[in-house]
Structures are given as structure tokens and as C-alpha cells.
C-alpha positions as CSV (number, residue, x, y, z in Angstrom):
1,Q,18.8,0.2,7.6
2,V,15.3,0.3,6.2
3,Q,12.5,-1.6,7.8
4,L,9.0,-1.8,6.4
5,V,6.2,-3.8,8.1
6,E,2.9,-4.2,6.4
7,S,-0.2,-5.5,8.1
8,G,-4.0,-5.6,7.9
9,G,-4.6,-7.9,5.0
10,A,-7.4,-10.5,5.1
11,F,-9.9,-12.5,3.2
12,V,-13.0,-10.4,2.4
13,Q,-16.1,-10.6,0.3
14,A,-16.4,-8.3,-2.7
15,G,-17.8,-5.0,-1.7
16,G,-16.1,-5.1,1.7
17,S,-13.5,-2.9,3.2
18,L,-10.0,-3.2,4.7
19,R,-7.5,-0.9,6.2
20,L,-3.8,-1.7,5.7
21,S,-1.0,-0.3,7.8
22,C,2.7,0.2,7.2
23,A,5.3,1.0,9.7
24,F,8.5,2.3,8.3
25,S,11.9,3.1,9.8
26,G,15.4,3.8,8.9
27,S,16.7,6.2,6.2
28,I,13.4,5.9,4.4
29,F,11.7,8.2,6.9
30,R,13.3,11.1,5.0
31,V,11.6,10.1,1.8
32,N,9.0,12.6,0.5
33,A,6.7,10.3,-1.4
34,M,5.5,6.9,0.0
35,G,3.3,4.5,-1.7
36,W,1.3,1.3,-1.6
37,Y,2.1,-1.3,-4.2
38,R,0.1,-4.4,-5.2
39,Q,1.3,-7.6,-6.7
40,A,-1.5,-9.7,-8.1
41,P,-0.9,-13.4,-8.9
42,G,1.2,-13.8,-12.0
43,K,1.6,-10.0,-12.5
44,Q,4.3,-7.4,-11.8
45,R,4.1,-5.2,-8.8
46,E,2.3,-2.0,-9.5
47,L,2.0,1.3,-7.6
48,V,-1.7,1.9,-6.7
49,A,-1.5,4.9,-4.3
50,E,1.1,7.5,-3.3
51,I,1.3,10.3,-0.8
52,T,3.8,13.1,-0.1
53,R,4.8,14.4,3.3
54,G,2.5,17.3,2.6
55,G,-0.4,15.0,2.0
56,I,-0.7,15.3,-1.8
57,T,-2.1,12.0,-3.1
58,N,-2.3,10.2,-6.4
59,Y,-4.0,6.9,-7.3
60,A,-4.0,4.4,-10.1
61,D,-7.2,4.6,-12.2
62,S,-8.1,1.1,-11.0
63,V,-8.5,2.2,-7.4
64,K,-9.5,5.8,-7.7
65,G,-12.6,6.7,-5.7
66,R,-12.3,3.4,-3.7
67,F,-8.9,3.6,-2.0
68,T,-7.6,6.3,0.3
69,I,-3.9,6.6,1.3
70,L,-3.1,8.3,4.6
71,R,0.1,9.2,6.3
72,D,1.2,10.0,9.8
73,N,4.6,11.6,9.7
74,A,5.0,11.7,13.4
75,K,4.5,8.0,13.7
76,N,6.2,7.0,10.4
77,M,3.1,5.2,9.3
78,V,1.2,4.9,6.0
79,Y,-2.3,3.5,5.7
80,L,-4.4,2.4,2.9
81,Q,-8.2,2.4,3.4
82,M,-9.7,0.2,0.8
83,N,-13.5,0.3,0.2
84,I,-15.8,-1.4,-2.3
85,L,-13.2,-4.2,-2.8
86,K,-13.3,-6.2,-6.0
87,P,-11.8,-9.6,-6.8
88,E,-9.2,-7.9,-9.0
89,D,-7.9,-6.1,-5.9
90,T,-6.5,-9.5,-4.8
91,G,-2.8,-9.5,-4.2
92,V,0.0,-8.9,-1.9
93,Y,0.3,-5.3,-0.8
94,Y,3.6,-3.6,0.0
95,C,4.5,-0.1,1.1
96,N,7.7,1.6,0.0
97,R,9.0,4.8,-1.4
98,V,7.6,5.8,-4.7
99,A,9.9,4.6,-7.6
100,A,11.3,1.8,-5.4
101,T,13.0,-0.9,-7.4
102,M,13.9,-4.5,-6.8
103,W,17.2,-3.3,-5.3
104,D,15.3,-1.4,-2.5
105,S,14.5,-3.1,0.8
106,W,11.0,-4.5,0.9
107,G,8.8,-5.8,3.7
108,Q,7.0,-9.1,3.7
109,G,3.8,-7.6,2.4
110,T,0.3,-8.3,3.5
111,Q,-2.1,-10.6,1.6
112,V,-5.5,-9.3,0.5
113,T,-7.9,-11.8,-1.0
114,V,-11.3,-10.7,-2.3
115,S,-13.8,-13.3,-3.2
116,S,-16.7,-12.7,-5.6
């Protein structure tokens, strides 16, 4: 059974920072690449950052240079440090394995709202 619990979302002003956390357990801990997804209002969920067990990272162009994904394999945790936040970063953030589909288990997500 897979469990994903996201936390750390908040209401912030543009230019601010947030750090999101994700605790994962179950069979997903064997997964190599984990990622953070964002679902903006009225839009499809998109992968914004990913990290392998070995620490190789990749980012969507929209967040490159502002977001940093981190992973603690010993604790089964993934983090997303978000700096210089923009209103377009608003959305619900989820963590999951890279290439997760609607058929995967998902957590409840954590809401990030950035005001201009």
C-alpha cells in the first residue's frame, strides 16, 4: 500500500519562499525517480521537479532556477524548496513517482497560493 503525505503549503506574497515536504511509504520507496507535481486551477497536473535516488534532478522550465528538489532516502522524504514565488505558481502540489498516472495512489496534496 502506497502512502503519500504532502505538507507545507501556504498563502504567500509574490517573491516569497516556501518549503514543501512529502513523506512516502509502501512499495513506492523502491522507486528511483520521485517528483513534485502542480495542478493549477483549471489545468492538468504537471511535473515540475524530479529527483533520482542518486540525486540527479530535473526541472520544468517554468521553475528552473527558483525551485530546488531534495530527497532524504533514509527518511523516505522528498522536499521542494520554492523561492521567488510567482502568482503562476499557485496550485495544489503533489509528490509521487515520476510518470505517475491517474491510476496511481495520490496524496491529498498541499495548497500553495501566491498573491501578486
